[in-house]
N, C-alpha and C positions, 0 to 999 in steps of 0.2 A: 560397591560395586553393582549390588542388587539394585540399588536406587537408579544407577546409571543405565540398568538393563544389560550389563555386561556379564553378570553371573545371575542364575535363576535359582529361586528358592527350592525347586524340586531337586536341585543337585543332590539333596539328601538321598533321592532314590538311588542314583548312581553310586553314592557312597554305601548304602545298604547292598547293592549288587556285588561290591567287590569285597564285602567282608564275609568271613567264614562264620558259621553258626548253624542253629538249628533250623533256621529259615531255608537253609541250603542243604538240609539233609544230614547235617554233620553234628552229631551229638555223641560223646563218649558214654557207653552204658556199661562199661567193664566194672565200675564200682557198684553196679546194682545186681551183679551176679547172685549175691547170697538171697535176694528178694525173689528171684525167678521161681515161678510154680514149677511143679514136677511136669516134665514133658515140653517144657518151653525153651528153645534155645536162644542165645544173644544172637545168631544168624537171623531168626525170625524177627527180632526186635528191631535189628538193623534195617531189615527191609521195610518195616512199618514206618522207621524214622524218615525213610526216603519217599514215603508217598505223599502225593500232593495235599491231602487232608492235614496231614501232620505239619508240613511245611506252612500251610495257611494258618493253623493255629499258632505256629511258632511267630508269624509275622503280625498276628494280632496281638500277641503278648508284647511283642516288642513296641507295638504302637501304643499299647497301655503304659508301658515303662517310660517311653520317650516322651509321652505327653504330660507326665506328671511333673510338679514343680520341684520336688527335692531331688538332686542330684546325689548318687552315691558311689563309692570307689568300684572299681571292677573287682568281681570276685566277692564282695561282701553283700551278706543277706539284707534285703530291704527291711525285714523285721528287725535286724540288728540296728541298721542304721536309723530308721525313723518309726519306732514301734507305736508311737501315739498319733500318727498321721494317716491311719488306714481309712479312707473314706468309703462310702457305700458303693461307688462305682467299681473300684478296685476288688472289693469283696464279691460283688455280684458277678462281675465279669471272670474272676477267678473261678468261681464255682461254674460257670457256663463252660469255659474252656477245659477245665478238668472233666467235666462230665463228658463233653465231646470227645476227649481223648479216651475216656473209658469206653465209649462206644465203638471208637475205631479199634481199639485193643480187642473188645470182644468180637467184634466181626472178623478182624484178620487172625484171631486165634480161636475160632470156632471150636466147640468141643472141650474147651478148658474151664474149669469151674470158675464161676464168676467170684465166688467168695474168695479163692485162691488167689485171684488176680489184684483183689483191693489194695494189700499192702505193696505190691509191685507198682500199681497205678500211682499211687500216692509218691512212692520214691521216684519214677519217673517223671512225674509231674514237677516235683521240686528241682530235679535236675534240668528239665527244659526250661522252668522258671529262672534258674540261675543263669543258664547260658543265654536267655533273651536278654536279662538284665545286662550281662555283660555287652552284648551286641549294642544295646541301647546306649551304654556308657561310652563305647566306642565311637558310636554315631555322634554323640555330644561332642566329643573331643575334635572329631574331624570337622564339625561344622561351627567349632567356636568362633571362626572369623566371621561366620555369615550368621547375622541375627535372623535373616529369612530362613534358614535351615529350620529353626524351630517353628516358624509361620507356616511352612509347609507341613510339617508334622501336625500341628494343631489343625489344619484345614483338611488335610486329606487321610489323617489316621484317627485323630481323637474323636471326630463326629463319625466318619465313615467306617472306619475300619473296626473300632469298637461296636458300634451299632450293628455291624455285619455278624458279630459273635452270635447273637439271638438268632438270626436268620440261619446262619449256618448250622447252629445246633438243631433248629426245628427241621432242616432238611435231612440231618443225620438221624433224627428220631423218627422221621416219616414211616408210617405203618406201610405205605405202598411203595416205599424205596426199594429198587431190584437189588438182587443179591451181587456180592462182589463179583462173582463169575460173570453174571449177565452184564454188568456194567463193563468189565474189562473186554468182554466179547465184543460188545456194541462199540465201544471206542476204537477197537482195533478195525472193525469192519467201516467204521465212519472214515477213520484215517486213510485206508485203502481207498475208500471211494473219493474223498477229497483230493487225494494226490492223483487219482486217474483223471479227475475232472479238472485239475489245476496246474498240473506240472508241466502242461504243454502249453505255450503261448501262442497267440495268432499273429502271422505275419501279412502285410499287405500283399495281394496278389491280383493280377488282372483278370483272372476268371475264376480260379478255384479257391476254396477257403483252405489256408494252410496252416496247420498246427505242428508245432515241433516241441521236443522236450526243451526246457528252459536252459538246461546245462550246454546245449549244442550252440545257442544263438546269444544267450544273455550276455552282456557286458557289464559289470559292477559300476554304477556311476559313482562320483562322489556327491556328499550333502555338505551344506554349511549350515550351522545353527544360526538363526536371525535374532538380531538384538531385540529385546522387548521394546514395545512402543508404550512408553510411559507419558506421552505428550498429550494423548487423547485425541490426536488427529484422526481423520478419517482415512487417510492413506490408501485411498483408492487406487493408486498406481502400484501398490506393492513394492515399495523402494526402500524398506528397511535394509539395513547393511547386515552382511554376515559377521559373525564375530569368532566363530571358529569352525574347523573343518572336521568332516566325519566321514571316514571311508566305510564303504558299504560292509566291508568284512565286520566291523564293530558296531553295525546298527542294530542287529538282531539283539544283542546283549544290552544296548542303549534304550530299547523300546520300554516305554511305561506308558505315558500320555503323550503321543506324539503325533504331530501334524506333518505330513510330507506334502510341500508347496512345489510347485513346478510350472514352466511355461507349457503351452499347448505341445503336445508331442514329446514331452521331455520324458516320459516314461513312469508316470505316478501310478498308474494301474498296474503294469508291468512289475514294478518294484514292489507293490504291496503284495501283488500274486507270488512272487518268488519268496519274499519274507515269509507269507504264510505257509508255503511249502517247506522251507527249511526250518519253520518252527516246529513243524510236525515231524520231519525227517529226523531232527536232532533230539527227539524226545521230549521236548520241553512242554508238550501238552497237545491241545486241539485250537485249530483256527477256525474262526467263523467268519467268512468273507461275504460281507452284504454290499450289494450295489444300491447307493442311495435312491438313484432313480427307479429302482424296483421294490423299495419299501413301501409298504401300504400304510400311508399316514392318514390318520383321521382328525377330526376337529379337537380331539382330547390328546393328541400326540400319538405315541406308538409304544406298545409293550416289546420291550428287547427280546425277552425269553419267547414270547409267542411268535416273533418275526424270525428268530432263529430256528424255532420249531418248525415253522412252515416251511423255511428253507431246506431244512433236513429231510423233511417228507416231501417236498415237491421237486427240489433240484436234485438231491443225492438219493432219494428212495431209502433213506435210512432214519425212520422216525425214532426219536430219542424215548429211552424208558422214562416213565413218569419222574419229575424232578430232577431228571440227569443234567439238565441245561443249566438250571438254577445251581445246582451243585459245583458244576464245573466253574461257573462265574464266580462263585463265593470263594472257592478254594483256591483260586489264582492260575488253574490251569489252562484257562481260554486267553487266546489272542482274539480281539474282536476288531476287525477291519471295516470302517465305513469308506467306502471308495467312492468319490466322485460328490463331495459335498457341493461343488459347482453345478451339478447335474441334477438339483432337486426339481421334481414336476412344477409345473407352473402354477398348480393349485396350492402349493405348499410355500410359506415364507422360509427363505434360508436361516433367518434367525432361530425359528421354530426348530428347525433339525438341529442347530447347535446347542439350542437348550435340551433336547433330548439325550444328545451325546454326553453333554456335561453331567445330566442327572444319572444317566446309566454309570458313567466313570466314578460318581460318587456312591451309588448303590452297591456297585461291586468293585470296591477299592483295591483288590488283590489280583485282578485280571488287567491284563494290558489292552491299551485301546490305541488304535492307529486310524487317522483320518487323511485322506488325501483331497487335494483341491488346487485349483489354478491359483496362481499367486496373485494375478489381477482381481481386484475386487474382493478378495478374501477379508480384508478389513471389516466389511458390512457383516460377515457372519462369523467373525473370529471367535475361537473358543478361548475360554478364559486362560489368560497368560500365567495365572498362578498355578494352574493345573497342567497344562498343555505346552509342550516345547515345540517350536516351529523350526523345521529344517527346510532348505529350499534345494533342490536337485541342480547340480551344475551342469553346464553344457559339456558334452564330451571334448575331451582334448585330443590331439593328433593320435596319441597312443591309443586311446579308446576307439576312435574312429578306425584306426588300423585293425585292431583286434576284432572289431564287428565285422569289418568288411571281409576279413580273413575267415572267420567262421560262416560268413554267408556264402563265401566261393567255396569252401570245403563242403559245405552243404549241398551246394548246387552240383559241384563235380562228384559228389559220392565219396570223398576222402581226399587227403592233403597229396599233391604231387608237385613238381617243379613248377608247373604252369600255374598253380594257385598263387604262389609267391610273386609271379611276375605280374598276374592279373591284379592282386593288391596293390603292387608299386605303381602300376598304370592308373589305377583308380585314383590313388592319392594324388598323382601327378595332374590327371585331368580335372579333378574336381577341387584345385586349388582356387579357381575363380568362383567357387560358391562354397567356401568354409562357412560362411553364416548359416547356410542350410544344412550342411553335414555335421554340424554340431549338434543338431537336434535328432534324438534316436529316431522318431517317427519318419521325419524327412530323409534321415539317412537310409532307412529301409526302402523308401520309394525310390531313392536315387540308384540303390543297388539293382532294384527292380528294372529301372529304366536302362541301367547299365547291360543288364542281361538281355533286354529286348533290341539294343542298337549294338552290342557288342564293344560299346564305348559310351562314354557320357556325351550327349549332344553339345556342341560347343556352343550353340545358341540358347542363351538363358531363357528366351519367350519359350522354346521348345520344351525345356526342362519344366517350366513352370505350368505349360498347357498340360503336359502329362501328368503332372503331379495334381492339378486340379480335377482332371478326370479320374484318376485313381482315388484320390480322397473323397470326391464327391459321389462318383456313379458306383465304385466299387467298396471302397472301404467302410464308408458308414453303412452301406446297404447290408454288408456282412455282419456288422455290429448290430444291426436291426434298428438303426436310428434314422435311416435315411428315408427318401420319398421316391419310389422307383418310377414314378410318372413325371417328376419334375423335369423340364427341358434344361439341359445344361448350358446351351447357347443363350436361352433367355436369361438364366441366372447370371452369366457372364456379362450381358449388356447392363444389368443392374448393378452388379459389383463395380463395373467400370466406373460408371459416374459417381458412386458413392467413393471409390478410391480416389478419384481425381480430386473431389472436393476435400476430403480428410487429408490429402497430401499436401495440397496447395492453396487451402483457403483456411486462414488463422482461425476463423469461427469454429471450424469443424476439427481442429488438431486433436482434440480428445475424443473425437468419435461423433456420431450422430445418436439422437434419440431415436427410440422405436418409431415414434410417429413420423419423423423425417426421413427415417428409412422406407417406411411404408409409403410415404408419399413419392419418393424418389422410384421406388419398385413400380407403383401402380402407373406412374406417369410412362416410363419405359415400356412397360409391358402392353400398355394401351396403344403406344406409338408403334410399336414393332411387332407384337406377338398375338394379342388377344382382340376380339371385335368389341368388347363393350367395357365400360368403367367398372361394372359390377364383377365381372369375371377377374378384371385386373386388380381389384382390391382383394378378393379372394385369394387369388396366388400370391400376392404380396404378403398376406397373412401367414400363407403357408410358408413362404420363404424364411419368414422370421422364425416361425416354429422350428424348422430346419435347421437354423443356425443358432438358436438359443441353447446355450450350455454345450454345444458339439466341440469347441475350443479345438478346431483344426485349422481352419483358416480365416472365417470371419463370425464373429460371435459377440455376445454380450459382455463387456469389459468392466463395466461400473454399474452397480445397483441402483435402484432408485424406486419411486413408487411404480406400481404396476403400469405399463405403458409407457413409460418414460425412461427405462433402462438405456444406457448409452451403448452403441455398437460400434466395433472397429476391427481391424485386421490384427490377427495374432501374430502375423510375421510382415515385417515391412517389405520384405522381398515380394510378398503377393501384392501387398497394396501398390507397390511401385509398378509390378506387371500389370495389373488392371488398370490404373491410372495412365499407363503408357497406351493401352488399348484405346482408351477413351480419347486421349489426345490425338493420335495418329487418325484414329476413325473419323474424328470431326474436322482434322485439318484439310485445307483445300490444296495445299501444295507442299512438296518437299522443303521449299524455303521456310514455310511456316513453322515445321517441325524443326528444322535447324535454329530458327530464332529461340525456340523455347529451350533447345539444348544449350545454346551459346548462354542464355541468361543463367541457367541453373550452374553451369561448369564454371563460369567466371565468378559465380558467387560462391563456389566451394561446396556445392550441395548436389544430392540427387545423382549421383554419378550412375547408378545401376538403372534408375528410372531413364536416364538419358540414353544409356547403351540399350535398353530394350525398345526405346522409340526408334533408333537408328535400325534395329532389326526388323521392326514392323514395318517401317517405311519401305522396305524392299517388297513387302507382300501388297502394299497399297498402291504404290506408284511404280511406275516403269523405270528402271534404274534409280529407284527411290533412294537408297541409301548413298549412292554414289553422288548424287545431286545434292544431297545434304552435305556431304563432305565438301564439295566444291564450294557450297554456299558459305559453309562456316569457315573455311581456309582462304576465302576471299579475302580483300583489304580488310585490315582489323578494325575498321568503323570507329576508331577513337579509342580501342582497348588499349590499357597499359600492357608493358611488356610482361609483367608477371600474369596478367589476365590472359593475354595470347599464348603464353607458354603454358598454362593451365589447359587451355582448350587444345592445343597441339598434343600435348601429352596424352590426353583422354582419347582423341581421335586415333594416336598412334597406338595406344593400349587397346583399342576397340577393333582395330584393322583385322586382327586375326579371326574373329569371331563374327564379323559382319560381312555379308556378301557385297563385294567391291569389285568394279572393273580396273583395269590397268590404269586408266587415266587417274582415277581417285587415288590408286595406291601411290602412283608416282609423284602426284601433288603433295601426299603425305610425307613421302621421303624428302621432297624439297623442302617442306617447311621444318621438319625435323633438322636437317643440316643447317638451315638458317639459324635455328635456335642455338646451334653450338656457339656462335659468336657472341651469344646474349648472357653467357654464363657456362656453368658445368652442368650440362643437360645431355650428357651422355646416356642417362636412363631412358630417354626418349628413344634412341636409338635401339637400345635394347629391346624394347617392345617389337620394334619391327625385324630385328635380326636373329631373335631365338631361334635356336636349332629347331624346335617344334613348331614354328610358324607354317601355317597353311601353305603359304607360297615361298618357302624359305630361299630356294636358289634364285628366283626371280626377284625376290625383294633385295638380295645382295647386289644383284646387278642395278636395280632401280636406285640403290642408295649411292651406289658409285656413280651412276649418271647424274644424280643430283649433285654429287662433288664435282663433277664435270662442268656443270653450269655455275656452280659457286667459284670455281677457279678462274673461270672466263670473267666473272663480275668483281671478284676480289681476290686477286693473285696472292697477295702478300698475307692476307688473313688465312687463305688455303695453305700456305706453307707452315705457318703458325700451329694450324690444326694438325697437320700431318705430323709435325715434329713433337707435340705434346699429347697426341691421342694415338697409342698404339693400335687400338682396334680400327681406327678409321684408315691409318697408313697400310695396314694388312688387307683391310677390304678394297681400298684403290690397287693395290699391288696385285692381288689376285684376281681382280676385274680388269686389269690391264690399263688403268686410268693413269697409273704412274710407273716407273720402273726403278731399278737400283741406281741408276745414273740421273743426271740431270741437276736441276737447281736444288733439289731436295738433299742430293748427296748420301751417300752411303757410309763413308768414313770407316771403312772396313768392320762395320758393325755386324758381323756374322750372327753375333748372339741375338740381335733383334728378331731373326727368322724362328728362334726357338722359344720366345717369351710368351707367347699365346693370348695376346690382349684381346683378339677376336674371339678366342675360345671362351675366356671368361665372361666376355659380353654377352655372347650367344648362350650360355650355359650348356654347351655341347659342341657337337662337330669335331673337325680335326683339332688336334691338341695344339698346333702350332702352324705356321705357314711352311716350316721346313717340311712337316709331314702332309701338308696338303700338297706341296711339290711332288713329294715321293708318291704319294697315293695315286695323283693324277696321272704320273708316268708309268707306275706299275699297272694301272687298271687298263685292260685292252678295250674297254667300252667308252673311255674317255675321247670326246670329238676332237677333230683336229684343230680346229681354232684354240681350243685349251691347251693341247699338247704344244702348240707353237708358242703360246704365251709362256709356258712353263720353261720352255726352251730358250726363251729370251731371257727370261730372269736368270738362268743358270749361266749364260753366256755373261751376262752383266755381273754376276758374281766372280767369275773367273777374271774378267777384265779389271775388277776392281780390288782384287787380293794383291797386296804389295808383295815386292821381292822379298823384304825384310818383314816377315810377319812377327808383329809385336803382339803378346797375348793380350786379350781383352778380359774384362771382368766377366767371370762365369755367369750365364743366365741362370735364372730360376723357373724352369719350365714348368706347365701344368703337371700336376700329379698323373693326370691321365696318359701322359706320354710314357711313364714308367709303370702305371697300373697294366697296361696293355703292351709291355715291353716286347714279349714275344711276338705279337702282331706285328708291332711296329718294326721289329727287326726283319722279319719275313718280307715286309712291304719294301724297306729299303733294298734288301738283297735282291728282290724281283725288278726294282727301279734300275738297278745297276746290270742286271742280265739284260734289260732291254735298250740300255743306253747306246749300243753300236749303231741304232739307226738315226742318232742325232750328230750334231756337228761336234768336232774336237772340243771347241771351246764350251759348249754345253755339257760335253762328258767331263771336263777338267771342273766346271763348277759343281757337277754332282759328286764328283771325287772329293771335293772340299766340304761340301755339306756333309758326306759320309764321314770324312775324318771327325768333323766336329760332333756328329752324332756318337761315334765311338768313345770319344772323350767323355761325353755326357753318361753314357751307359757305364763307363769304367769307374765313373765317380758315383753313379747312384745305383747301379744295378749290376755289379761286376759278375761276369760269369753267364749272362743272360743270352749272349750271342753264341749260338752252338755252331758245330760244323755243319749242320743242316742248311745253315745261313751261307752256305758256300761263298760268294764272292765277299760278302760283309765279314765273314770270319776270316777271310785272308787279311782284310785290312786291320782287324782288331788283334790277330796273332802276330802280324809284322810288327805292330807298334807295342805289344805286350812284351815279346821276346827281343825287341830293339833289332830285328832282323829285316832290314828293307827288300832282301830277296824273296820274302814271303809274300809281298804285294802281288795282287792279281796281274795277270799278263797283260792285260788291257791297258795298264798305267803305261807300258812302254810305247802305246799308239799316241801318247798325247805330246803337245808341245813340249820341248826340252825344259823351258823355264817352269813348267808345271810339273814335269817329272822329277827335277830337283827339289822342288818344294815339298812334293809328297815323300820324296825318299828320306829328306831331313827330318820330317814329322815321324815317320817310321822309326828313324834311328833315335828319336828322343830328343832332337836337336831343337826342335821347335815346337810350340803348344799354340793352339788356336784360342785357348782360355786360361786365365791364371786361377789356380787353386789355393786355397788356404794351405793345404798339404800337398808341397809340390810332387811328393811321391806318387800321388794318385794320378797324376797325369802319364805316367810311365808304367804303372803297375799293371 
């Protein structure tokens, strides 16, 4: 498994982390009570055993035992198992560790006679030695299936850990070493200063620098361990596959030599900052957080201790006592984080930085090291895979997005209330069109900020992208101290537009442009549009590249190379498509030219977002721009296949809600969608136009109906087929007055069809079924007269079609929405009945039949929901339940005699509209 890269040699570190023993402060000293000097208690010894210096010595002893060749049983003395195989290393290191333990005891038990401690020291060291041997034996057993486990030990412990014993002892011996009280006091002061500086994380904001405690906004991401690359390939795209998943809650305990990779904006820096805070908060030790771009590299490299001491002095105003940093690194108390391996200064080679980190991890084998970097291009600076484990941060799933948005709105509102939950639901719904952006933590924060500014997410992608560009370029990077405040954002966009167009559509540049190519494009555009001479253009082009290099937010270097030849591209394809669309529309001479480019891409099955943005930008350049593009694209198909034509129609239908279109373009789109119904099952095309949240939902329902009118005139038999096989189409045409319940379609007594909700399912909202649509229009005093008249005609037809001998139909399965809002539905039906006297007697009879069917459905699905407060409706229900026709409303007596007889028979339980599996339900 190790050779395949599925399992890693350093798994031994995780084995050690899960074993109990002296290295975790667990050592029984009860058997040593007789050796305790006078005045020393076992409680004091237990406190010493849990100190970092003691656990560090234990880990070094484990390393020595683990790296010897002769195994021995758990609990057996090494001297007994192999008395003739003591080598020099064993004897020397045993003496060094025992001496270090003696210094620790003397310091911790100040005032105790040194000579009196000597017997106890020997006994304690012997117990420690036995405990470490047992841990080493357990590790050997756990790693017996992995030869690489011992390779890991040999590489990271035999050479590094054993050699660190000497330096650790030297640090403990140092005459200038601060007292235990001074060290403890400094460490606490530093922890307080570290948390004060790092427990708040920065959020993008339009004006103010916003810092908030990470607990209030941070959402734990998931990570995946990447497969080891044993092929020796350059892997510049960072496409190694994940082999196992790691939850953030487990990440702190898994830290050893860890690389955290992620896409731009994935939250690498935030994750490392939170890990550092939690390391300190949970008492694991101290954290040293180093920004790679701020490290002072020299030709000879960098001294880690000096760099940490400089940060302590300059950033935290807490200079460490002499030798303190070295000691913390040696005893394993330190978590060292190198944040931003991809942000190395231009004067330093990335590979040199990696060498420094690898060397530091070997010099201080007991401390933990974490490195963050972009995934793209990491292979050129990859840390030793035998030492470091690579994890990649996964994009947010919907649950994580929802959690973050909830925290964001709670913070903005100053607390959680009912409006916050509604805001979150609205955000999730409105951001469905940009799921690719909201999965990225940084972009999600930006979108939340835009939502706050608009009180909604702009429907137009170009507006979203433009605001994101302004926020990321002008505000976010300037607050981070890496931007250029004098840079002209409009000039930058012109340059990026041409680069995006070529890298998106020209195969030669699909992997990005070299630095020299970017510089040439930038200089050309700047000279043409923004500056007076080439020298200035070249200077600004270089500044643009410097701004982008290593920023990893929108456009940056993605693949390393020799200086000046690194490749640059867009970190998010969404931004690449936005800028490419800007270039296309900006250079287009007519809407038809834009339409031709859109058609080519859509029928080829590519660049849907790019095409959608082109549509939106066309409205800003040409008068009636997007509408003219629609007319051009929806004209004669110019030899396209049926599948290609359907793809184009679906794209335009999907885009109609977020593009500014006139009525002519919308009607033409509706016509083409209806025509596609004859070419296959393309109901989803209509779904795009008839969605309940469509910008012009009511008007569009009428346009679709008019499209069916024209279709009926051209192909009457096909129209009948569609009406009979597509319930949503039948309901749409019925509600808009295109068809009635009578005529060639026929109704055949199918009252159930009015309750089935085909249009509701297609729209994803609105009225639950046509029956409720009728009731709502009759109950609402604001309903216009033409709609009232249309509803009345439908009810009259319903009365006319109801046979004298009613035969129960199969019961419908109405949408759940009908019953979820049953109280509201019941109130609506009751109100419609109260307003019925203004209609003809036939319409009132049809309304009564509809009410009776509603009562049967409620008795089956929501018994008891119709209350006395619903007056007339309750009279129908009680008459039916009690089988007492006399309880029917008085108005029934004013209906035609044949209708009275049917209604009374229904109330008596003699007839049913629907056939139920359990017949008792119909009369219950």
